[in-house]
N, C-alpha and C positions, 0 to 999 in steps of 0.2 A: 504494500500500500504506500503510495507516494506521500511526501510531506505536504501538508496543506500550506497554501500561501495566505498572505494577508492582503488587505484592500488598500491600494494606493489612493492618494488624493486625485480628484478629478475623474474617478471611475463613474461610469454611467449607471443610473438607477432606473428601474422600471417597476411599476406597481401593477398587480393583477386587477386592481380596481380603477387605475388611472388611465387617461387617454394619451399622455405624452411623457417622454422620458425627461430626466433632468440629470444634473451631475452632483456628486457628493463633494462637499467642501470640507476638508479635514482642518480643524482649528485647535483641537485639544492635544497638540503635539509638543508644546513647550520647546519648539525649535529642535526637537530630537528627531533624527532621521535614521532609518534602518535600511541598509542596502541603497543609501542615497535617496530614499523616498520618505515623504511624510505618510504614515500609515494610519488608517482609521482605528479609533478606539471606541469602547462602549459608550462614551459620552458624545460622540459625533452624531447626534441625532436631533439637534435642536432646530425646530422649524424656523425658516428665515435665515438661519446661520449656516447650518450644515445641510439641511434638507429643504429644497424648494418645492412649490406646488407642482403637481404632475397632471395638469390639464383638468379634465372633468372626472369627477368621482362617480362611478356607477353604483357605489354603495349608498351614498348620501343623495345622489341625484343632482348635486350642485357642483360648484367649483371645488377643486381639491384644497383642503385645509389640513395639512399633515398633523396628526396627533400620535407621534411615535410612543411606543411603550418600551421596547428594548430590542437589542440585537440578540437573536436566539442562539448564536454559536460564537463564543469567545474563548480565547486561550487563557486559562486560569493562571498559568505560570509566567506569561510574558506581558509586561505592562510598560506603558509610556506615560509619564507624568502622573503615575499612580492609577491609570485606567487600563483595563484588559484590552488587548488587541482583538480585532474582529476577524474571524476566518472568512476566506473567500466564498464559501458556500452558505454563509449566514443570510438570514432574512430579517429585515427590520419590520416588526409587527406594529400595526396601526390600530387605534381604537375603533376606527371605522370598519375594520374587518379586512383591510388590505394587507398583502405581503409584498414588501419591497425587496427585489432581488438586485444583485450587483453583476455588472458585466466587467469582469476582471481585465479583459483585453481591451480596455478603453483606449482609444487613440489619443494622442497628445496634441495640444496646440490649436488655438484659434477656432475651435468649434468645427474643425474640418470633418469630423465623423458625421455630424448631423446634416451637414451641407448637402451631400448627394441625396440623402434620404428625403430631406425636406424638398429639395428641388424636384425630385421625381414625383413626390406627392402633389406639389404645386402644379407641375405639368399635367399630371393626370386630372387634377381638379379643373384645370383650364379646359380640358377636353371632355369633361364629364357631363356637360350639357347634352352630349350625345349619348351618354351612358345612363344618367339618372332616370331618364324616361324616353322610351322609344318614340313616344308621341313628339318629343322635341326633335328627334331625328327626322321624322316624317315632315314636320313643320319646316325644318331647315331646308330640306330638299324641295318641297313643293313651293315654298315662298321664293326660293332661288330661281326656280323655273318661271314662276309668275313674274318676278322682277325682270328677268331677261326678256320675256315676251313683251311686257308693257314698256320697256325702255329700248326697244328696237334691236336687242342683241340676239333674239331668237325669232325666226319667222314661223308662222303657223302654216305656211305652205311648204310641204315637203319637197326637197330637191328632186327635180325631174318627175314630179307627181302632183301637178297643180289641181287635180280632181280628187286627191286623197284628203279627206277632211278629219282624219283621226286626231291630228294635233289640236284642232279647235275643240273637239269633244273632250279630249283629255285635259286641256287647259281649263275648260269650264268645270270639269269634275274636281280638279285640284282646288279651284277657287271655292267651290262648294265645301270641300273638306276643311280648308283652312278657316273659312268663316265660322263654321259650326264648332270647330275645335276652339277657336278664339272665344266663342260665346259659351263655352262650358258644356257642349253636347258631347256625349260619349259615343264613339263609333261602334256599332253593333253588327256590322256586316261580317260575313265569313271570309270574304275576299280581301286580300291585301290592298290597301289604297294605291292608286296609280301614282308612281313616282318616275315613270318613263314617258316623256311626251310622245314618243313614237310607239307606244303600246298598241297592239291591235285592239280595236273596239269590239265589244260583244254585248248581246242583249242581256239585261239583268238589272239589278238594283244599283243605281248610282250612289245613293247615300241613304243610310239608315242610322238613326241616332236615338239616344235616350238621355233625358235630363229630368231629374227629380221625379221619376216614375212616369213621365210622359214620353211616348214614342213618336218619332217623326220619320216619314219617308220622303226622299227628294229625288228629283230627276233633273240633271243639269243639261241645259241646252245652250249651244253657242250660236250667236248671230240669229239667223232666221229659222233655225230648227225648231220644230214643235213636237208635242207628244203624238205618238203614232198609234194607229189601230193595228194590233198584231192579229195574225190569222188564228193563232192557237189560243191565246189567253185574253183577247180583248184589248181595250185601250190601256196604254201605259199609266201606271199609278192607280188604276181602278182596283176595287176590292178583289175581283176575280184574278186580275193580273198579279196583284201583290200576293194573294194566297198561293198561287202557283210557284212564285219565286221563293217564298218562305218554305214551302213544302220541298222544293228542290235544293234546299241547303243554302239559300242566299243570306241567311242570318246565322250568326254563331249560335251553337247549341244552347248556351246559357240564357240567351234572350229570345229564343225561337218561340217558346210557348207564350210569353208575354206579348210579343209582337203580333203573333197570330190572333191572340185574344183581342188586342186593340183593333186589329183589322176587322174582326168579326163583329165587335161591339160598336163600331163607328167612332171610337175615341182616338184613332190613329190620325195624326196630322199629316197632310199630304201637300207637298209644295213642288212647283216647277221653278227651278233656279235658272233665270235667264242671264246670260253673260254677253255683253255687246263687244264689238271689235275694239272699242276704246277702253275696255276694261270695266265699264260700269256694270253693276249687277243689281238685280232685283228679284224678288220672289212673288209668285202668284199662287194663292191657295186654291187647291183643287178639291172637288167632292169625290165621293167613293165610286163615281162612274168615270173619273179621269177628266172632268171638265172644270172650267173656272167656277169657283163657288159664287163669286160676284163679278159681274161683267165690269171690266175696266179696273178692277182691284189690283193693286201691286204695292209692294213694300221695298223701298231702297235698302240695299245691304252694303255694308262697307267693311273692307278688310283693313284693320288698323296696322300701322307699321310695327314690325317686330321690335323687341326690346333692343336689338342691336342698332336699330335706327337706320335711316336712309343712307347716311354717310358710310357706315360699315357695309351695308348691302351693296353700295356702289363699288367699294373696294373689292368685296368678294366677287362681284360680277366681273370686274376687270381681270382678276386672276383666273377666274373660271373660264373666261373666254379668251385667254391668252393662247398663243399658238401651241406651246408645249402641252398645256392641259387639254386643249381641244384635240390635239393629235393623239394624246393618250386615251381620251374618251372614245374616239372613233377608231382606235386600233383594233386589230383582230383579237389581240390578247384580252382587252377589256370586254369586247363583245362576247368572247367565249366564257369569260368569268361570270358576267351577269346573266348569261343564258344557261349556266350550268345548274344541274340539279342541286348541288351543294349550296350555291348562293341563293337559289330560289327557296330551298328548304330553310336556310338560315333566316331569311327575311320573313317567311311565313311564321317561323317559330318565334321570332322577336315580336311580331305583331300579335300573336296569340297570347304571349306572356303579358304584353302591355294591356291587352283587353282584360285579362284576368286581374291584373293589378288595378286597373281603373274601376273594376266592379266593386272593389273593397275600398272604403273610405280611408281606412288605416294605411293599407299598402299604397294607395294612391298618394296620400300625403307624404309617406316616406319616400316614394319615388321622386316626388317633386323636389324634396330637399336633399336627395342623395348627392346630386351634382354640387350643390352649394356646400354640402358637408365636406366633400373632398377638398374644395377650394379653401374652406375655413381651416381644415387640418393642415394644409400646406402653409397657409399664412401663419398659423400658430407655431408650427415647427420652425419656420424661418424666424419668427419673433424670438423664440426660445434660443435659437442659435445666436442671434444678435445679442440678446441679454446675457447669455453665458459668456460670450467673448468679452463683452464690456466688463463683466464681473471679474474676469481673469486679469484683464489689463488694469482695471481700477480707474480708467479714464477713457475718453473717446480717442483712442490711439489708432495706429495703422491697421491692426488686426480687426478692430471693431468697424473701422471704415470699410475694410474689405468685406466684412460680413454683411454690412448694410448694402453695399454694391451687389453682392451675390444674391441677396434676397430680392432686390429690385429687378435684377437681371433675370432671376428665375421666374418671377411673376410675368414680366413682359415676354420673355422667351417662351414660357408655357402657353400663354394666350396666342402668340403668333404661330407657334408650332402646331397648336390645336387647330387653328383656322386653316393653315396650309394643309395639314394632314387630312382634315375633313374634306377639303376641296379635292385633293388627290384621290382619297378613298371613294368619294362620290363619282369621280370620273371613271374609276375602275368598276365600281358596283354600288349604285345608290342604295342606301339602307345599311346593310351590314358593313359595307366598305366605308361609309360615312362614320359609323361608330368606331371601327378599328382605326381608321385614319386619324380621327380626332384624338383618341386616347394615346396612340403611339406618337403622333406628332407633338402632343402636349408634353409627354414625358421627355422626349428628346430635346424639344425646345427649352424646357425648364432646365435641363442639365447644361446645355450649351449657353443659355442666357445667364446662368449663375456664374459660369467660368468667365464669360466676357465681362459681366458686371464687376466681379472681383478684380479683374485685370485693369479695367478702366478706373475703378476706385483707387487702386494702388498707384496710379499716376499722379494723384493730387496730394 
């Protein structure tokens, strides 16, 4: 059995009830060193002096407020300044129920250990808007396409096919989806929302939504298109037509019975969503026969700018429509990836999971904050890194300056990397490619940004 080691100053501490690491500050050494190190003794457990808060405490539900009891493994025969030394495998027990463990292999100097960890988390946080909720990914892709159409970057006339109207129909359906998502309606269709402007059109339900127990059916029409009388099921959006498409699997299984009941009982809202060539949009309420409920009746609908705002959307569009990205999107490689069973299955799976999450208020709320949570974790870790470096130096010196530069660079690089990664991923395969690209790009951007930030800060 090997000889146990002791705990040196600056070792990393992690608590099984805490959300963030911190460092141990050894102060009860009376300037006595063993093997050239200040080593922790049983008295090095004073909150604010030896032990710093470790993020959020899962035991108390609030911020960590260390209440140490004792180190559970100390050497009875070796003392410094009258206090027993603490063994490397000891745990510091807390009144809140936590156990604080020590990382003996703590790196030295300038908070460098936490830097890459924090940068990576910050980068992931920057890309997590694509991860926390797949609805966010769908919104990102659909809004991007809508922006390009309405700003002259994408024509609704397909190359060498001026009589192919699929782009107009898909554009109208995307606007329908984005508007209802924006207004808090939950998508209950079984089919994955359209995210490819060139997707082949097919008969079926364009939009089906639920909000606060109310179900709605929509049919998106672009320009002069109108509801049609089908040979098999009658007029589009009618009760008979709707029943046929519900029975044929047009609605996800969890909502199928409720949607069918609303259709049978006459409580189903039916709307035709009209989208004009200039982007204006309005709805017309239909009756259960598929005709306007009130002649001349219409309601103007408006898609509000995304949180990113018009400026960022413009920058995204410029990158998205640059020659390299367009070449990638139109390459045989990208076409093969997005048409593969693996990519199609991944998108379908993500959509089904997002529907299951959205049906639960608890999971839906958790999904919405997941992305923000990763960002907050990254920011907190960067803050801890800066704070610990400042504590070590005792003033705002060179190393603290570098830590601040690294934190700023990680945040900026994470966001930039996530944006570029999402654009590249979307060019290869909208949906799952957007998610993966955003996360990977954010992580890489965070690491590179941190290094660059530290370098720049070191120049001053």
